[in-house]
VOKEVEX-562783 format. One record per atom (N, C-alpha, C, O): residue in one letter; x, y, z. Coordinates in steps of 0.1 Angstrom, whole numbers, plus 5000, padded with zeros to 4 digits. Example, Ala and Ser with C-alpha at 12.3 -4.5 7.8 and 13.67 -1.06 7.14 Angstrom:
// VOKEVEX-562783
a513249435078;a512349555078;a513249675078;a514249675085;s512849785071;s513749895071;s512950005079;s513450115080;
END
This chain:
// VOKEVEX-562783
x275728508936;x274728578944;x274828528958;x274728408960;x275128608968;x275228568982;x273828538988;x272828588983;x273928468999;x272628439006;x272128569013;x272828659017;x270728579013;x270128689020;x270128679035;x270128569040;x270228789041;x270228789056;x269028859061;x268728979058;x268128789068;x266928839073;x267028859088;x267328769096;x266828989092;x266929019106;x265828969114;x266028929126;x264628969109;x263428929116;x262729039122;x263029159121;x261629009129;x260829109136;x261429159149;x261829069157;x261429289151;x261929349163;x260829399171;x260129489166;x260529349182;x259429409190;x259629549195;x260729589197;x258529629195;x258629769199;x258129779213;x257129729217;x258929849222;x258529879236;x258230019237;x259130109237;x257030059239;x256630189241;x256730249255;x256730369257;x257030159264;x257130199278;x258530229283;x258730289293;x259530199275;x260930219280;x261930159270;x261530129259;x263130139275;x264230079267;x264129929268;x263629869278;x264629859258;x264729719258;x263529649253;x262529719250;x263529519253;x262329449248;x261229449258;x261529469270;x260029449254;x258929449264;x258829319272;x259329209267;x258229329283;x258129209292;x257329099286;x257628979288;x256329139278;x255429029273;x256228949262;x255828829260;x257229009256;x257928939245;x259128869251;x260028819243;x259328859264;x260528799270;x260628659266;x261628599264;x259428589266;x259428449263;x259728419249;x260228309246;x259428509240;x259628479225;x260728539219;x260828549207;x261728599227;x262828659221;x263728569215;x264428599205;x263828439219;x264728349213;x264328319199;x265228279191;x263028329196;x262628299182;x263028409173;x263128379161;x263228529178;x263528639169;x265028659166;x265428729158;x265828579174;x267328589172;x267728529159;x267128429155;x268728589152;x269228529140;x269928399143;x270528379153;x269928309133;x270528179135;x272028179133;x272528269126;x272728089139;x274228069137;x275028199141;x276028219135;x274528269151;x275328389156;x276028339169;x275328309178;x277428339169;x278028299182;x277828389193;x277628509191;x277828339205;x277728409217;x279028409225;x279528299228;x279528529228;x280828539235;x280528569250;x280128689252;x280628479259;x280428519273;x281528599279;x282728589275;x281228689288;x282228769294;x281728809308;x280528799310;x282628859316;x282228909329;x282629059330;x283429109321;x282129119340;x282429269341;x283929299345;x284429409342;x284629199350;x286029219353;x286929199341;x288129239342;x286429139330;x287329119319;x287529259311;x286629339311;x288729269305;x289029389297;x288529359283;x289029269276;x287529439279;x287029419265;x287829489255;x288529589258;x287929429243;x288629489232;x287729579224;x286729629228;x288029589211;x287229669202;x286029589196;x286129459196;x285029659192;x283929589186;x284329539172;x284029429168;x285029629165;x285629589152;x286829659150;x286929779151;x287929589146;x289229649143;x289529619128;x289929509125;x289329729120;x289529709106;x290929739102;x291329719090;x291829779111;x293129829108;x294229729113;x295429759111;x293829619119;x294829529124;x295529459112;x295029429102;x296829439114;x297729379104;x298229239109;x298929239120;x297829139102;x298228999107;x299428949099;x299628829099;x300329039094;x301428999086;x302528939095;x303328859091;x302528989108;x303628939117;x302928839127;x302328879137;x303128709125;x302528619134;x303228599147;x302628549156;x304428659148;x305228639160;x304828749171;x305328739182;x304028849167;x303728949177;x302828899188;x302128809186;x302928959199;x302128919211;x300728949209;x300429059204;x299828859212;x298428879210;x297828939223;x298228899234;x296829019220;x296129079231;x295028989236;x294128959227;x294928939248;x293928849252;x292528909251;x291528839251;x292429049252;x291129109251;x290529099238;x289329119236;x291329079227;x290829069214;x290428929210;x289928909199;x290628829219;x290328699215;x288828669214;x288428579206;x288028739221;x286628719220;x286028769207;x284928729204;x286728849200;x286228909188;x286928849175;x286828889164;x287728739178;x288528679167;x287728559162;x287528459169;x287128569150;x286328469144;x287028399132;x286328349123;x288328399132;x289028349120;x288928199120;x288828139109;x288828129131;x288727989131;x287327939134;x287127819138;x286328029133;x285027989136;x284227949123;x284328019113;x283527839124;x282727789112;x281327819114;x280427759107;x280927919122;x279527939124;x278928009112;x277727989109;x279628099106;x279128169094;x279328079082;x280528039079;x278328049074;x278427969062;x278928049050;x278428039039;x280028129052;x280528209041;x281728139035;x282428069042;x281828149023;x282928069015;x284228149016;x284228269019;x285328079014;x286628139014;x286828239002;x287628329003;x286028208991;x286228298980;x285628438983;x286228538979;x284528448990;x284028578994;x284928649003;x285128769002;x285628579013;x286528649021;x287828699014;x288328799017;x288228619004;x289428658996;x289128778988;x290028858985;x287928798983;x287528908975;x287229038982;x286929138977;x287229028996;x286929139004;x288129229005;x289229189007;x287929359004;x289029459004;x288529579014;x287429609014;x289529629021;x289229739030;x289229869022;x289929889013;x288429959027;x288330089020;x289530169024;x290130239015;x289930169037;x291030259042;x292030169049;x291630109060;x293230149044;x294230069051;x295330139058;x296330089060;x295030269061;x296130349068;x296330299082;x295330249088;x297530309087;x297730269101;x297030359111;x296730479107;x296830319123;x296230409133;x297130529136;x298330519135;x296530649139;x297330769141;x298230759153;x297730699163;x299430809153;x300330799164;x300030909174;x299431009170;x300430889186;x300130999196;x301031119193;x302131109188;x300431239196;x301131369192;x302331389201;x303331449197;x302231339214;x303331369223;x304031239226;x303431139230;x305331239224;x306231119225;x307631159226;x307931279227;x308531059226;x309931089227;x310431179215;x309931159204;x311331269217;x311831359207;x312531279195;x312431329184;x313131169199;x313931099188;x313031039178;x313431019167;x311731019181;x310830969171;x310631069160;x310631039148;x310331189164;x310131299154;x311431319146;x311331339134;x312531319153;x313731339145;x314031229135;x314531259124;x313731109139;x313930999129;x312931009117;x313330979106;x311731059120;x310831069109;x311131179100;x310931169088;x311731289105;x312131399096;x313331379088;x313531439078;x314231279092;x315431259085;x315131189071;x314231099070;x315831229062;x315731169049;x316431029049;x317331009056;x315930939041;x316630809041;x318130809037;x318930739043;x318430899028;x319830909024;x320730969035;x321830919038;x320231069042;x320931119053;x321131019064;x322131019071;x320030939067;x320130839077;x321130739074;x321930699083;x321230699062;x322230599058;x323630659059;x324630579063;x323830779056;x325130849057;x325630849072;x326730829075;x324630879081;x325030889095;x325330749100;x326330729109;x324630649096;x324930509100;x326330469095;x327130409103;x326730509083;x328030469078;x329130549086;x330230499088;x328830679089;x329830759097;x330030699110;x331230689115;x329030649117;x329230589130;x330030459129;x330830429138;x329730379118;x330530259116;x332030289114;x332830219120;x332330399107;x333730429104;x334330479118;x335530439120;x333630549126;x334230599139;x334530479148;x335530469155;x333530379148;x333730259156;x335030179151;x335730129159;x335230169138;x336330099132;x337630169136;x338630109139;x337630309136;x338830379140;x339130359155;x340330339158;x338130359163;x338430339178;x338930199180;x339830179188;x338330099173;x338829959175;x340229949170;x341029879176;x340630009159;x342030009154;x342930079163;x344130029165;x342530189170;x343330259179;x343630169191;x344730169196;x342630109196;x342730019208;x343729899205;x344529859213;x343529839193;x344429729189;x345829779188;x346729699192;x346029899183;x347429949181;x348029969195;x349229939197;x347330029204;x347930049217;x348129919225;x349129899232;x347229819222;x347429689229;x348729619224;x349529569232;x348929629211;x350129559205;x351429639209;x352429579211;x351329769211;x352429849215;x352829809230;x354029789233;x351829789238;x352129749252;x352629609253;x353529579261;x352129519244;x352629379244;x354029369239;x354829289244;x354429459229;x355829459224;x356829529233;x358029519230;x356329599243;x357229669252;x357029619267;x356529699275;x357529499270;x357229449284;x358029519294;x357629519306;x359229579290;x360029649300;x359729789302;x360529869308;x358629839296;x358229979298;x357930009312;x357229929319;x358330119317;x358130159331;x356630189333;x355930239325;x356230149345;x354830169349;x354530319351;x355430399354;x353230349351;x352930489353;x353230529368;x353530649370;x353030429377;x353230469391;x354730499394;x355030579403;x355630449386;x357030469388;x357430619386;x358330669392;x356630689376;x356930829374;x356230919384;x356631029386;x355130869389;x354330949399;x354830929413;x355131029420;x355030809417;x355430779431;x356930759431;x357430659428;x357630869435;x359130859436;x359530839450;x358730869460;x360730799452;x361230769466;x361430909473;x361831009467;x361130909486;x361231029493;x362631069496;x362931189499;x363630979494;x365031009496;x365830929486;x365430819483;x366830989480;x367730919471;x368630819478;x369330859487;x368630699473;x369430589479;x370830609474;x371130599462;x371730639483;x373130659480;x373930529478;x373530429484;x374930529470;x375630399468;x376330349480;x376530229481;x376730439489;x377430389501;x376530339512;x377030289522;x375230339510;x374330289520;x374230139518;x374230079507;x374130069530;x374129929530;x372729879535;x372329919546;x372029809527;x370729759531;x370829639541;x371429539537;x370129649552;x370229539562;x369029449561;x369129329562;x367829499558;x366629419558;x365529489551;x365529609549;x364529409546;x363329469540;x362129389546;x362129269547;x361129469549;x359929409556;x358729429547;x358329549545;x358129329542;x356829349535;x355729379544;x355629329556;x354729449539;x353629489547;x352729369551;x351929379560;x352829269543;x351929149546;x352229089560;x351429019566;x353529109565;x353829059578;x353229139589;x353229089601;x352729259586;x352229349597;x350729319600;x350229359610;x350129239591;x348629229593;x348229139605;x347229169611;x349129049609;x348728959620;x349428989633;x349328919642;x350129109633;x350729139646;x349729199656;x348729269652;x350029179668;x349129229679;x350029249692;x350829159695;x349729359699;x350429379711;x349529469720;x349029569716;x349329419732;x348529489742;x349329579751;x350329529758;x349129699751;x349829799759;x349129829772;x347829839772;x349829849783;x349129889795;x348630039795;x348830109785;x348030079805;x347530219806;x348730309806;x349730289813;x348730409797;x349930499796;x350130589809;x349230609816;x351430619811;x351730699822;x352330829817;x353230829809;x351930939823;x352431079819;x353731099826;x353731109839;x354831109819;x356131139825;x356231289828;x356931329837;x355731369819;x355831519821;x354731589813;x354431549802;x354131689819;x353131769813;x353731909810;x354231979819;x353631949797;x354232069793;x353232149785;x352332089778;x353332279785;x352532369776;x351132389782;x350832349793;x350232449774;x348932479778;x348032459766;x348432459755;x346732439769;x345732409759;x344532499760;x344032519771;x344132569750;x343032659750;x341732589750;x341632469747;x340732669753;x339332609754;x338832589740;x339232659730;x337832509739;x337132479726;x335932569724;x335132579733;x335832629713;x334732719710;x333632639704;x333632589693;x332532619712;x331432529708;x330532589697;x329632529692;x330732719694;x329932779683;x330232719670;x329532729660;x331432649669;x331732589656;x330932459653;x330932409642;x330332409664;x329432289661;x328232329654;x327532239648;x327832449653;x326632499647;x326932549632;x326032599626;x328132529627;x328432569614;x327832469604;x327932349606;x327232519594;x326632439583;x327132489569;x327632609569;x327032419559;x327432469546;x326732599542;x327232679534;x325532619547;x324732749544;x325232859553;x324932979550;x325732819564;x326232919574;x327732899576;x328132869588;x328532919566;x329932899567;x330633009574;x330133119576;x331832979578;x332633079586;x334033079579;x334632979576;x334633199579;x335933219573;x337033149581;x337033169593;x337933079575;x339033019582;x340133129583;x340633179573;x340533159595;x341433259598;x342933209595;x343133089595;x343733309593;x345133279590;x346033339602;x346033459603;x346633249609;x347433289621;x348933299617;x349633209618;x349233419612;x350633449608;x351533479620;x352733469618;x350933519631;x351833569642;x352133449651;x352933469661;x351733329649;x352033219657;x353033129650;x352933109638;x353833069658;x354932979653;x354432839655;x353932799665;x354632759644;x354332619644;x355632539643;x356232539632;x356032479654;x357332409654;x357132269650;x356232189655;x357932219641;x357932079636;x359332029640;x360131999631;x359531999653;x360731959658;x360831809657;x359931739660;x362031759654;x362231619653;x362531569668;x362631649677;x362731439669;x362831379682;x364131429690;x364031469701;x365231419683;x366531449690;x366731599692;x367531639701;x365931679685;x366031829687;x365131879698;x365131999701;x364231799703;x363231839713;x363931839727;x364531739731;x363931959733;x364631969746;x364031879757;x364731839766;x362731869756;x362031779767;x362431639765;x362731569775;x362531589753;x362931449751;x364331429754;x364731329759;x365231529752;x366631519755;x366731509771;x367531429776;x365931579778;x366031579792;x365531439798;x366131389807;x364531389791;x364031259796;x365031149792;x365231049800;x365731159781;x366731069777;x367931069787;x368530969790;x368331189791;x369431199801;x369131149814;x369931099821;x367831149818;x367331099831;x367030949830;x366630899840;x367130889819;x366830749817;x365430719821;x365130619827;x364530809817;x363130779820;x362430689810;x361430629813;x363030669798;x362430589788;x363530529779;x364730569781;x363130439770;x364130369762;x363930399747;x364930419740;x362730409743;x362430439729;x361730579728;x360830609736;x362230669719;x361730799718;x361230829704;x361930789694;x360130899703;x359530929689;x358531039691;x357931049702;x358331119681;x357231219682;x355931159677;x355931039672;x354831229679;x353531179675;x353431159660;x352731059656;x354031239652;x353931229637;x354631099633;x354131019625;x355831079638;x356630959635;x355930829640;x355830729633;x355330839652;x354730719657;x353430679649;x353230569646;x352630779645;x351530759637;x351830699623;x351130619617;x353030749618;x353430699605;x353830549605;x353530469596;x354530509616;x354830369618;x353530289620;x353430169615;x352630339628;x351430259630;x350530239618;x350030129616;x350530339609;x349730329597;x350530299585;x350130329574;x351630229587;x352530199575;x351830109565;x352030139553;x351030009569;x350429929558;x349429999550;x349129959539;x348930119555;x347930189547;x348630289537;x347930349529;x349930319539;x350530419531;x350830379517;x351030259514;x350730469508;x351030449493;x352230529489;x353130489482;x352330659494;x353430739490;x354730699498;x354630629508;x355830729493;x357130699499;x357330789511;x357030909510;x357930739522;x358330819533;x359630759539;x359930649536;x360330829547;x361530779553;x361630829568;x361230949571;x362230749576;x362430779591;x363830749594;x364330639591;x364530839601;x365930819605;x365930749619;x365230799628;x366630639620;x366630559632;x368130579638;x369030549631;x368230619650;x369530629657;x369530539670;x368630559678;x370530449671;x370630379683;x371930429690;x373030419685;x371630469702;x372730519711;x372730439724;x371830469732;x373630349726;x373630269737;x372330179737;x372130099728;x371630179748;x370430099749;x369130179746;x368030139748;x369330299740;x368230389736;x368030399721;x369030379714;x366830419717;x366430419703;x365730549700;x364730579707;x366130619690;x365530749686;x365030739672;x365830699663;x363830779670;x363230779657;x363130929653;x362331009659;x363830969642;x363831109638;x363331119624;x363031019617;x363131249620;x362731279606;x363731389601;x364331459609;x363931389588;x364831479582;x364131619582;x362931639582;x365031719580;x364531859579;x363831869565;x364431839555;x362631929565;x361931939553;x361331799548;x361131789536;x361231709557;x360731579553;x359231579549;x358531679552;x358831479542;x357431469537;x356531449549;x355331469548;x357031409561;x356231389573;x355731519578;x354731509586;x356331629575;x355831759580;x354531799573;x353831889578;x354231739561;x353031769554;x351931659555;x352231559561;x350731689550;x349731589550;x349531529537;x349631599527;x349331399536;x349231329523;x347831359518;x346831359525;x347731389505;x346531419498;x346431329486;x347431309479;x345231279483;x344931199471;x345831079471;x346231029461;x346131019483;x347030909483;x346430779478;x347030699472;x345130769480;x344330649475;x343430689463;x342530609460;x343630799457;x342830839446;x343130769433;x344330729431;x342130739425;x342330669412;x342730759401;x343330719391;x342330889402;x342630989392;x344031049395;x344331089406;x344931049385;x346231109387;x346131259389;x345331329383;x347131309396;x347231459399;x348331519390;x349131439385;x348231649387;x349331709379;x350631689385;x350831699398;x351631659377;x353031629382;x353831759384;x354831759392;x353431869378;x354231989379;x354032049393;x352832069398;x355032079400;x354932139414;x354332279414;x353832319424;x354532349403;x353932489402;x352432489402;x351832589405;x351832379398;x350432369397;x349832359411;x350332289420;x348732449414;x348232449427;x347432319431;x347132299443;x347132239421;x346432109424;x347331989423;x346831879422;x348632009423;x349631899423;x349631839437;x349131899447;x350231719438;x350331649451;x351031729461;x350631739473;x352231789457;x353031869467;x352231989471;x352232029483;x351632069462;x350932189465;x349732159474;x349532239483;x349032059471;x347832019480;x348331979493;x347631999503;x349431909495;x349931869508;x350331989516;x350031999528;x350932089510;x351332219517;x350032289521;x349932339532;x349132299512;x347832369515;x347132299527;x346532359535;x347032159526;x346432089537;x347132109551;x346432109561;x348432119550;x349232139563;x348832279569;x348632289581;x348732379560;x348432509565;x346932519570;x346632579580;x346032449564;x344632439568;x344632369582;x343832419591;x345332269584;x345332199596;x345832279608;x345332279619;x346932359605;x347432439615;x346432549619;x346232579631;x345932619609;x344932729612;x343732679619;x343132739628;x343232559614;x342032509620;x342232469635;x341332479643;x343432419638;x343632379652;x343732499661;x343432479673;x344032619656;x344032729665;x342632789667;x342432859677;x341732759658;x340332809659;x339532709667;x338632749675;x339732579666;x338932479672;x339832389680;x340632319675;x339732399693;x340632319702;x339832249712;x338832299717;x340132119716;x339532039726;x340531949732;x341531909726;x340331909744;x341331829752;x341131679748;x342131619744;x339931629750;x339731479748;x338831459736;x337631429738;x339431469725;x338631439713;x339231499700;x340131579701;x338731459689;x339231509676;x338031579669;x336931529669;x338331699664;x337331769656;x337731769642;x338831819638;x336931709633;x337131709619;x336431819612;x335231829613;x337131909606;x336532029600;x336532009585;x337531969578;x335432029579;x335232029564;x335532169558;x334632259560;x336632179552;x337032309547;x337132309532;x337432209526;x336732419526;x336732439511;x337332569507;x337432659515;x337832569495;x338432689490;x337232789487;x336132749484;x337632919488;x336633019484;x336433019469;x335333039464;x337432999462;x337432989447;x338332869443;x339332849450;x337932799433;x338732679429;x340232719426;x341132629427;x340432839422;x341832879418;x342532959429;x343632999427;x341932969441;x342533039452;x342832939463;x341932879470;x344132909465;x344532809475;x345132879487;x345832809495;x344733009490;x345233069502;x344033099511;x344233089524;x342833119506;x341733159514;x340733039514;x340432979504;x340233009526;x339332899528;x338132929537;x338233029545;x337132849537;x336032869546;x335732729553;x335932629547;x335132739565;x334832619572;x333332589569;x332432669572;x333032469565;x331732429561;x330932359572;x329732379574;x331632269579;x331032199590;x332132139599;x333332129595;x331732099611;x332732049621;x332031929627;x330831929632;x332731819628;x332231689633;x333231639644;x334431639641;x332731609656;x333531559666;x333631409668;x332631339666;x334731359671;x334931209672;x335831189684;x336731269687;x335631079691;x336631029701;x337730949693;x337430889683;x338930969697;x340030899689;x339830749688;x340030699677;x339330679698;x339130539697;x337930499688;x338030409680;x336930579689;x335730559680;x336030589666;x335630509657;x336830689663;x337230719649;x338130619644;x338030579632;x339030559652;x339930459647;x339130329644;x339430259634;x338130299652;x337330179649;x336430209636;x336230109629;x336030329634;x335230359622;x336030339609;x335530289599;x337330379609;x338130359597;x338930229597;x339830209590;x338530139606;x339029999607;x340529999610;x341329929604;x340830069621;x342230069626;x342229999639;x341430039648;x343029899640;x343129819652;x344229869661;x345429869657;x343929909673;x344929969682;x346029869685;x347229899685;x345629749688;x346529639692;x347529609680;x348729579682;x346929609668;x347729579656;x348729699654;x349929669650;x348329819656;x349229929654;x350429929664;x351529949660;x350129889677;x351229879686;x352029759683;x353229759686;x351429659678;x352329539674;x353229579663;x354429529662;x352829659653;x353729709643;x354929789649;x356129769645;x354629879658;x355629959664;x356629869672;x357829889672;x356029769679;x356829679687;x357829599679;x358929579682;x357329549667;x358129469658;x359329549652;x360429499651;x359029679649;x360029759643;x361129799654;x362329799651;x360629819666;x361529849677;x362429729680;x363629749682;x361829609680;x362629489683;x363729469672;x364829429674;x363329499659;x364229479648;x365329579649;x366529549647;x365029709653;x366129809654;x367029789666;x368229829666;x366429729676;x367329699688;x368329599685;x369329589692;x368129509675;x369129409672;x370229459663;x371229399661;x370129589659;x371129649650;x372229699659;x372129719671;x373429719653;x374529779660;x374329929662;x373429989656;x375129979671;x375030129673;x375330199660;x376330169654;x374630299657;x374830379645;x373630449640;x372630459647;x373630489627;x372530559622;x371930479610;x372730429601;x370630469609;x369930399599;x368830479594;x368430579600;x368230439583;x367130509577;x366130399573;x366430299567;x364830419577;x363730339573;x363030399562;x362330499564;x363030339550;x362430389538;x361330309533;x361430189532;x360130369530;x359030299524;x359230299509;x359430399503;x359130179503;x359330159489;x358330239481;x357130229485;x358630309471;x357630389464;x356730309455;x355630359452;x357130189451;x356230109442;x355829979448;x355029909442;x356329939460;x355929809466;x355529829480;x355929929487;x354629749485;x354129759499;x355129699509;x354929589514;x356229769511;x357329719520;x358229839524;x358229939518;x358929809535;x359929909540;x361229849540;x361429729542;x362329929539;x363729879539;x364429959549;x364130079552;x365429899555;x366329959565;x367729969559;x368329859555;x368230089558;x369630109553;x370430169564;x370030249572;x371730129564;x372730189573;x373330299566;x373930289555;x373330419572;x373830539565;x375030599574;x375130559585;x375830679568;x376930739575;x376430829587;x375230869587;x377330849596;x376930929608;x376531069604;x375831139611;x377131129594;x376931269590;x375731279580;x375631389574;x375031169577;x373931179567;x372831269572;x372431259584;x372231349563;x371131439566;x371431549576;x370531609581;x372731569578;x373131689586;x373131809578;x372931809566;x373331919585;x373332049578;x374432059567;x374232129557;x375631999570;x376732009561;x376631899551;x377631879543;x375631819551;x375531699542;x374731749530;x373531769531;x375331749518;x374631789506;x374131669499;x375031589494;x372831649498;x372331529491;x372031569477;x371031639474;x372831509468;x372631539454;x371731419448;x372031309450;x370731459440;x369931349434;x370731269424;x371431329416;x370531139425;x371231049416;x370330999405;x369130989407;x370830979393;x370030909383;x369630769388;x370230709396;x368530729382;x367930599387;x368930479384;x368930389392;x369630489373;x370530379370;x371730369380;x372330269381;x372030489386;x373130489396;x372730459410;x373630439419;x371430459413;x371030429426;x371030279429;x371130199420;x371130249442;x371230109446;x369830039443;x368830089448;x369829929436;x368629859432;x368329759443;x369229709449;x367029739446;x366629639456;x366929499451;x367129479439;x367029409460;x367429269456;x366229199449;x365129259448;x366429079445;x365429009437;x364228969446;x364328979458;x363128939440;x361928909447;x362028789456;x361428779467;x362828689452;x363028569460;x363628589473;x363528509483;x364428699475;x365128729487;x364328799497;x364828839508;x363128829494;x362328909503;x361728829515;x361528709513;x361628899526;x360828839537;x361528729545;x360928659553;x362828709543;x363528599550;x363628629565;x362928579573;x364628719568;x364828759582;x363728849587;x363428849598;x363128929577;x362129019581;x360928949587;x360328989597;x360528839580;x359328769585;x359628709599;x358728709607;x360828649601;x361128589614;x361228699625;x360928669636;x361528819621;x361728919631;x360428979635;x360028999647;x359529019625;x358329079628;x357328989634;x356429039641;x357328869631;x356328779637;x356728739651;x355828669658;x357828769656;x358328729669;x357828839679;x358728909685;x356528849681;x356028949690;x355228879701;x354328809698;x355628899713;x354928839724;x354028939731;x354329059731;x353028889738;x352128979745;x352628999759;x352228929769;x353529089760;x354229119773;x354229269775;x354029349765;x354429319787;x354429469789;x355429539781;x356529479779;x355129659777;x356029739769;x356829839777;x356329879788;x358029869773;x358829969780;x358130099779;x357430129770;x358530189789;x357930319789;x358530399777;x359730389773;x357630469770;x358030539758;x357630689760;x356530719766;x358430779755;x358130919756;x357730969742;x358530949733;x356531019740;x356131059727;x355731209728;x355331269718;
END
């Protein structure tokens, strides 16, 4: 038989809520004995008055500090025996109801049957084992085939086939170009030719929402003349106005050689004390490089409109047409052009136009003008040391370096038929240890002195 619990007399207040004022002094006598008092402040977060559904089976779970004031497990204030507590049973032991709105995966997990859930777990394990076995098999195949050709070798091919009768004179790694510097004086205009149209400033207001159709100028001729075929450069050479001759495309290719990834070639001709930098007919320099630094490979088939060659041709036509619509004398206008349809590589629209000063844009893309002129000066000095004849400067398709080959005088002429050779019959480059000997000594020998007049 348990002990009886006597509440005591409760005073009645007829005037309002709470105990009467007269009984304020004797309220302490009416309180039950051995009842603990839990002090709290208004800023404390209170817990529940009574939580009959808490489960203490997991002692490692985090405790709520708000429930500590209602935890009397370690309190000896109540003289109840442990046997009475052990015989106590809850009427309803169901867990508290879950919220109706929650993540969808919770409902899906509850609806799945245990057998189906186990089958899906086993299926995922089998798929993971298959993927792991596939990766291990490919890894061992690559390890067992060390002489397998790299993927870049099939994508990046040489721009010109190296013929057996060509004699390699030197090879220059791009690492020697990084520290070159040369200060050029203010340029002098030797001859002004042609005319330049005005710039249409309405193109500065073009936005992607207010696009404009890119016109196609079929009635205009775009000449891609090499250096020795230019009549103006020939006249300047006959008058001994300059020593080194090159077009703007060839000069920019030499300046940005360390940034290039695709292979290119430039024909070098030394005639007396003059040096001519030419390009072959149908050379890659006539086109614009596309996806040169992209990580994703492009389709290798030339018939595909998204292949590297097709995109280069498309970019060249876009650049020609855009230059006829937007022209300015002292500045560069970068036009953002898009296809009308992803599968239509003939029709385009102009989305926006941004103007840049050439020097500001070069600084933005981290191009040092002194370094670019230093590269040109080092290549010119190297070619000036060669004997009179015809040479070709080839950028290696798989290594960051350029090579100089001596070619016959009739190479790349109209009557010269260049037949592609198999790779095993082409001239192979020398070993790695032979690199950079004479090239390093030549390219690093650049002094800060005035440069000869050049016609570009």
